N, CA, C and O of each residue as an XYZ file, in Angstrom:
448
protein
N      14.832    -10.416     -0.574
C      15.740     -9.407      0.112
C      15.420     -8.070     -0.540
O      15.361     -7.923     -1.760
N      15.214     -7.093      0.362
C      14.964     -5.705     -0.097
C      16.250     -5.157     -0.644
O      17.292     -5.228      0.008
N      16.184     -4.603     -1.855
C      17.427     -4.142     -2.442
C      17.192     -3.045     -3.462
O      16.224     -3.094     -4.222
N      18.062     -2.070     -3.481
C      18.137     -1.027     -4.461
C      19.547     -0.951     -4.941
O      20.463     -0.791     -4.134
N      19.758     -1.059     -6.223
C      21.110     -1.031     -6.785
C      21.225      0.022     -7.838
O      20.597     -0.079     -8.891
N      22.044      1.069     -7.568
C      22.240      2.150     -8.526
C      23.384      1.820     -9.460
O      24.270      1.022     -9.152
N      23.330      2.477    -10.634
C      24.448      2.373    -11.578
C      24.397      3.606    -12.496
O      23.412      4.344    -12.538
N      25.508      3.791    -13.229
C      25.522      4.874    -14.218
C      26.319      6.101    -13.818
O      26.454      7.012    -14.635
N      26.838      6.174    -12.642
C      27.674      7.317    -12.276
C      28.996      7.313    -12.936
O      29.385      6.326    -13.561
N      29.726      8.437    -12.809
C      31.004      8.511    -13.439
C      31.465      9.971    -13.522
O      30.897     10.861    -12.889
N      32.519     10.186    -14.328
C      33.092     11.522    -14.567
C      32.585     12.092    -15.857
O      32.608     11.418    -16.887
N      32.128     13.316    -15.826
C      31.585     13.979    -17.017
C      32.014     15.443    -17.015
O      32.161     16.060    -15.959
N      32.209     15.976    -18.188
C      32.593     17.363    -18.302
C      31.371     18.270    -18.089
O      30.240     17.859    -18.347
N      31.603     19.501    -17.619
C      30.455     20.409    -17.505
C      29.711     20.563    -18.841
O      30.319     20.700    -19.903
N      28.397     20.537    -18.748
C      27.566     20.595    -19.964
C      27.197     19.244    -20.483
O      26.338     19.128    -21.356
N      27.825     18.212    -19.968
C      27.567     16.850    -20.426
C      26.363     16.228    -19.814
O      25.629     16.868    -19.062
N      26.150     14.949    -20.139
C      24.951     14.198    -19.669
C      25.300     12.865    -19.103
O      26.298     12.252    -19.482
N      24.485     12.418    -18.201
C      24.613     11.056    -17.629
C      23.191     10.563    -17.353
O      22.270     11.351    -17.138
N      23.042      9.252    -17.365
C      21.800      8.664    -16.961
C      22.062      7.636    -15.852
O      22.826      6.688    -16.040
N      21.417      7.837    -14.696
C      21.510      6.919    -13.601
C      20.359      5.946    -13.656
O      19.252      6.281    -14.077
N      20.646      4.718    -13.216
C      19.603      3.713    -13.120
C      19.571      3.125    -11.710
O      20.597      3.044    -11.034
N      18.385      2.720    -11.280
C      18.221      2.062     -9.956
C      17.340      0.872    -10.138
O      16.151      1.022    -10.420
N      17.885     -0.312     -9.985
C      17.068     -1.550    -10.060
C      16.621     -1.913     -8.641
O      17.418     -1.966     -7.704
N      15.307     -2.163     -8.522
C      14.719     -2.377     -7.198
C      14.088     -3.776     -7.091
O      13.661     -4.374     -8.078
N      14.055     -4.253     -5.867
C      13.290     -5.448     -5.609
C      11.818     -5.122     -5.844
O      11.370     -4.033     -5.487
N      11.065     -6.031     -6.431
C       9.663     -5.727     -6.794
C       8.817     -5.271     -5.565
O       7.936     -4.419     -5.684
N       9.114     -5.859     -4.407
C       8.291     -5.576     -3.250
C       8.442     -4.114     -2.777
O       7.571     -3.633     -2.051
N       9.482     -3.410     -3.149
C       9.654     -2.022     -2.688
C       9.576     -1.024     -3.868
O       9.967      0.137     -3.747
N       9.079     -1.501     -4.968
C       9.033     -0.638     -6.124
C       7.619     -0.316     -6.629
O       7.218      0.843     -6.730
N       6.899     -1.370     -6.936
C       5.721     -1.207     -7.773
C       4.630     -0.279     -7.246
O       3.942      0.368     -8.036
N       4.461     -0.203     -5.957
C       3.411      0.658     -5.420
C       3.923      1.843     -4.656
O       3.157      2.503     -3.953
N       5.205      2.134     -4.773
C       5.801      3.191     -3.985
C       6.300      4.358     -4.852
O       6.672      4.192     -6.014
N       6.289      5.531     -4.235
C       6.989      6.654     -4.825
C       8.482      6.385     -4.724
O       8.976      6.004     -3.663
N       9.192      6.581     -5.810
C      10.652      6.435     -5.843
C      11.318      7.816     -5.975
O      10.751      8.765     -6.516
N      12.524      7.869     -5.463
C      13.260      9.180     -5.522
C      14.729      9.049     -5.690
O      15.336      8.008     -5.440
N      15.281     10.144     -6.124
C      16.730     10.275     -6.171
C      17.136     11.435     -5.232
O      16.565     12.524     -5.270
N      18.153     11.146     -4.385
C      18.719     12.110     -3.504
C      20.208     12.236     -3.842
O      20.765     11.382     -4.532
N      20.841     13.292     -3.360
C      22.275     13.378     -3.559
C      22.946     14.030     -2.337
O      22.325     14.797     -1.600
N      24.207     13.706     -2.152
C      24.945     14.250     -1.043
C      26.333     14.688     -1.551
O      27.157     13.860     -1.938
N      26.557     15.963     -1.539
C      27.844     16.512     -1.927
C      28.793     16.497     -0.735
O      28.334     16.449      0.406
N      30.098     16.537     -0.967
C      31.072     16.501      0.132
C      30.811     17.629      1.116
O      30.707     18.791      0.724
N      30.708     17.294      2.364
C      30.551     18.296      3.407
C      29.154     18.868      3.499
O      28.932     19.812      4.257
N      28.185     18.317      2.736
C      26.809     18.828      2.779
C      25.826     17.749      3.182
O      26.139     16.559      3.187
N      24.650     18.190      3.514
C      23.577     17.196      3.876
C      22.998     16.583      2.629
O      23.068     17.154      1.540
N      22.423     15.409      2.805
C      21.758     14.770      1.688
C      20.493     15.611      1.321
O      19.769     16.085      2.196
N      20.269     15.767      0.034
C      19.122     16.576     -0.399
C      18.317     15.827     -1.484
O      18.848     15.017     -2.244
N      17.038     16.136     -1.511
C      16.151     15.542     -2.487
C      16.413     16.168     -3.857
O      16.512     17.386     -4.011
N      16.520     15.275     -4.844
C      16.691     15.776     -6.249
C      15.361     15.660     -7.021
O      14.911     16.635     -7.624
N      14.734     14.472     -7.002
C      13.511     14.291     -7.774
C      12.775     13.090     -7.210
O      13.377     12.194     -6.619
N      11.448     13.084     -7.405
C      10.594     11.962     -7.038
C       9.659     11.624     -8.159
O       9.369     12.460     -9.016
N       9.184     10.397     -8.157
C       8.174      9.957     -9.143
C       7.237      9.001     -8.466
O       7.677      8.034     -7.844
N       5.928      9.255     -8.575
C       4.909      8.437     -7.949
C       4.699      7.135     -8.776
O       5.253      6.961     -9.862
N       3.900      6.273     -8.222
C       3.591      5.018     -8.858
C       2.959      5.208    -10.263
O       3.149      4.390    -11.163
N       2.203      6.317    -10.411
C       1.531      6.561    -11.665
C       2.262      7.613    -12.543
O       1.747      8.042    -13.575
N       3.443      8.001    -12.109
C       4.234      8.828    -12.975
C       4.286     10.292    -12.663
O       4.912     11.047    -13.407
N       3.658     10.733    -11.597
C       3.733     12.133    -11.221
C       5.152     12.476    -10.705
O       5.721     11.726     -9.912
N       5.707     13.599    -11.156
C       7.059     13.954    -10.829
C       7.164     15.257    -10.070
O       6.292     16.123    -10.139
N       8.281     15.368     -9.331
C       8.646     16.649     -8.734
C      10.147     16.745     -8.698
O      10.844     15.732     -8.642
N      10.667     18.015     -8.731
C      12.071     18.251     -8.820
C      12.519     19.345     -7.871
O      11.759     20.262     -7.558
N      13.770     19.242     -7.411
C      14.376     20.345     -6.730
C      14.558     21.498     -7.712
O      14.786     21.278     -8.901
N      14.457     22.740     -7.206
C      14.581     23.890     -8.098
C      15.919     23.894     -8.815
O      16.016     24.348     -9.955
N      16.925     23.403     -8.170
C      18.304     23.437     -8.717
C      18.479     22.537     -9.967
O      19.442     22.688    -10.719
N      17.547     21.618    -10.167
C      17.710     20.679    -11.337
C      16.559     20.772    -12.286
O      16.578     20.087    -13.308
N      15.546     21.578    -12.022
C      14.394     21.667    -12.917
C      14.848     22.104    -14.286
O      15.641     23.037    -14.417
N      14.353     21.438    -15.304
C      14.662     21.753    -16.675
C      15.946     21.064    -17.178
O      16.254     21.102    -18.369
N      16.681     20.439    -16.256
C      17.921     19.767    -16.619
C      17.866     18.264    -16.376
O      18.442     17.476    -17.127
N      17.178     17.892    -15.335
C      17.071     16.454    -14.935
C      15.668     15.952    -15.228
O      14.693     16.701    -15.160
N      15.586     14.670    -15.556
C      14.279     14.027    -15.790
C      14.279     12.663    -15.065
O      15.143     11.818    -15.301
N      13.291     12.479    -14.184
C      13.162     11.225    -13.541
C      12.073     10.432    -14.254
O      11.079     11.005    -14.700
N      12.250      9.142    -14.362
C      11.292      8.240    -15.044
C      11.356      6.871    -14.409
O      12.300      6.550    -13.686
N      10.350      6.069    -14.683
C      10.348      4.695    -14.100
C       9.813      3.751    -15.129
O       8.973      4.127    -15.946
N      10.289      2.520    -15.105
C       9.771      1.415    -15.907
C       9.228      0.372    -14.965
O       9.994     -0.423    -14.421
N       7.945      0.353    -14.759
C       7.372     -0.540    -13.727
C       7.509     -2.002    -14.118
O       7.495     -2.869    -13.244
N       7.641     -2.301    -15.407
C       7.871     -3.718    -15.825
C       9.239     -4.210    -15.485
O       9.445     -5.410    -15.305
N      10.196     -3.291    -15.391
C      11.593     -3.625    -15.073
C      11.951     -3.279    -13.639
O      13.091     -3.479    -13.220
N      10.997     -2.765    -12.884
C      11.293     -2.351    -11.501
C      12.535     -1.459    -11.427
O      13.412     -1.658    -10.586
N      12.587     -0.475    -12.322
C      13.731      0.367    -12.432
C      13.322      1.845    -12.520
O      12.361      2.195    -13.205
N      14.048      2.678    -11.833
C      13.848      4.127    -11.916
C      15.129      4.746    -12.503
O      16.240      4.288    -12.239
N      14.935      5.786    -13.293
C      16.058      6.436    -13.993
C      16.144      7.926    -13.611
O      15.163      8.541    -13.194
N      17.343      8.472    -13.770
C      17.548      9.888    -13.672
C      18.409     10.331    -14.829
O      19.617     10.093    -14.849
N      17.776     10.983    -15.800
C      18.472     11.552    -16.925
C      18.987     12.966    -16.536
O      18.202     13.851    -16.197
N      20.266     13.140    -16.594
C      20.857     14.414    -16.163
C      21.559     15.083    -17.348
O      22.510     14.546    -17.917
N      21.058     16.273    -17.701
C      21.635     17.026    -18.831
C      22.200     18.324    -18.300
O      21.904     18.741    -17.180
N      23.008     18.948    -19.111
C      23.613     20.257    -18.776
C      24.213     20.247    -17.427
O      23.975     21.151    -16.626
N      24.997     19.231    -17.149
C      25.574     19.052    -15.810
C      26.554     20.164    -15.466
O      27.293     20.673    -16.309
N      26.521     20.519    -14.171
C      27.377     21.576    -13.654
C      28.278     20.988    -12.545
O      27.976     19.949    -11.958
N      29.374     21.682    -12.288
C      30.284     21.142    -11.228
C      29.531     21.031     -9.893
O      29.829     20.144     -9.093
N      28.592     21.890     -9.652
C      27.828     21.794     -8.372
C      26.872     20.598     -8.300
O      26.257     20.351     -7.262
N      26.753     19.864     -9.397
C      25.949     18.613     -9.359
C      26.806     17.451     -8.884
O      26.293     16.347     -8.706
N      28.077     17.668     -8.679
C      28.979     16.613     -8.155
C      28.497     16.154     -6.805
O      28.351     16.957     -5.884
N      28.242     14.835     -6.677
C      27.716     14.279     -5.422
C      27.632     12.759     -5.549
O      27.810     12.198     -6.630
N      27.364     12.123     -4.443
C      26.936     10.734     -4.485
C      25.416     10.771     -4.604
O      24.734     11.441     -3.830
N      24.912     10.054     -5.568
C      23.449     10.027     -5.839
C      22.900      8.707     -5.316
O      23.416      7.625     -5.597
N      21.839      8.848     -4.548
C      21.153      7.710     -3.887
C      19.761      7.501     -4.402
O      19.023      8.460     -4.630
N      19.395      6.254     -4.589
C      18.044      5.883     -4.910
C      17.297      5.597     -3.626
O      17.852      5.045     -2.676
N      16.019      5.981     -3.608
C      15.194      5.811     -2.393
C      13.848      5.309     -2.773
O      13.243      5.747     -3.751
N      13.367      4.339     -1.949
C      12.023      3.841     -2.113
C      11.115      4.393     -0.996
O      11.550      4.550      0.145
N       9.891      4.674     -1.332
C       8.985      5.175     -0.325
C       8.746      4.309      0.870
O       8.161      4.748      1.860
N       9.207      3.045      0.785
C       9.102      2.144      1.917
C      10.199      2.452      2.928
O      10.171      1.940      4.047
N      11.177      3.296      2.540
C      12.243      3.661      3.441
C      13.606      3.061      3.120
O      14.549      3.238      3.892
N      13.729      2.369      2.021
C      14.977      1.746      1.647
C      15.848      2.645      0.838
O      15.366      3.481      0.074
N      17.158      2.473      1.006
C      18.150      3.291      0.271
C      19.105      2.375     -0.482
O      19.392      1.259     -0.049
N      19.591      2.867     -1.613
C      20.652      2.197     -2.327
C      22.007      2.562     -1.738
O      22.087      3.336     -0.784
N      23.091      1.994     -2.316
C      24.425      2.236     -1.806
C      25.044      3.533     -2.319
O      26.040      4.020     -1.784
N      24.434      4.077     -3.364
C      24.918      5.333     -3.916
C      25.821      5.124     -5.094
O      26.503      4.105     -5.205
N      25.822      6.102     -5.977
C      26.706      6.116     -7.151
C      27.276      7.528     -7.300
O      26.546      8.515     -7.210
N      28.608      7.610     -7.533
C      29.286      8.904     -7.547
C      29.187      9.539     -8.944
O      29.477      8.907     -9.960
N      28.777     10.782     -8.954
C      28.774     11.621    -10.153
C      29.750     12.752     -9.952
O      29.606     13.526     -9.006
N      30.719     12.871    -10.795
C      31.700     13.952    -10.755
C      31.637     14.741    -11.999
O      31.823     14.199    -13.089
N      31.378     16.029    -11.880
C      31.336     16.952    -12.997
C      32.522     17.877    -12.941
O      32.607     18.747    -12.074
N      33.443     17.687    -13.873
C      34.698     18.397    -13.787
C      35.338     18.475    -15.166
O      35.180     17.573    -15.989
N      36.051     19.550    -15.402
C      36.808     19.657    -16.657
C      38.246     19.172    -16.482
O      39.024     19.191    -17.435
């Protein structure tokens, strides 16, 4: 069964850090570019970061220098390390596989 399962969301103060994880079915992970997207209330879903099968990365300008995407191909897992979080980073974060599959999302709330 094709599956992406996110975890690691929660409430954090501005300036804090969180790490999101996404465990994937092997069939939709190992040879595909993986990505993290987010959707804030009342806004469209937007791309946050991507990572290719061999580790090439790209980031939205709004998160460059603060977020780091990585993957562990042995564990079929992709991560998003988020530092220096801001209230505007509040959103539901979704994991995406290049095959077109989406996870269920995990909520990140940045608030004092």
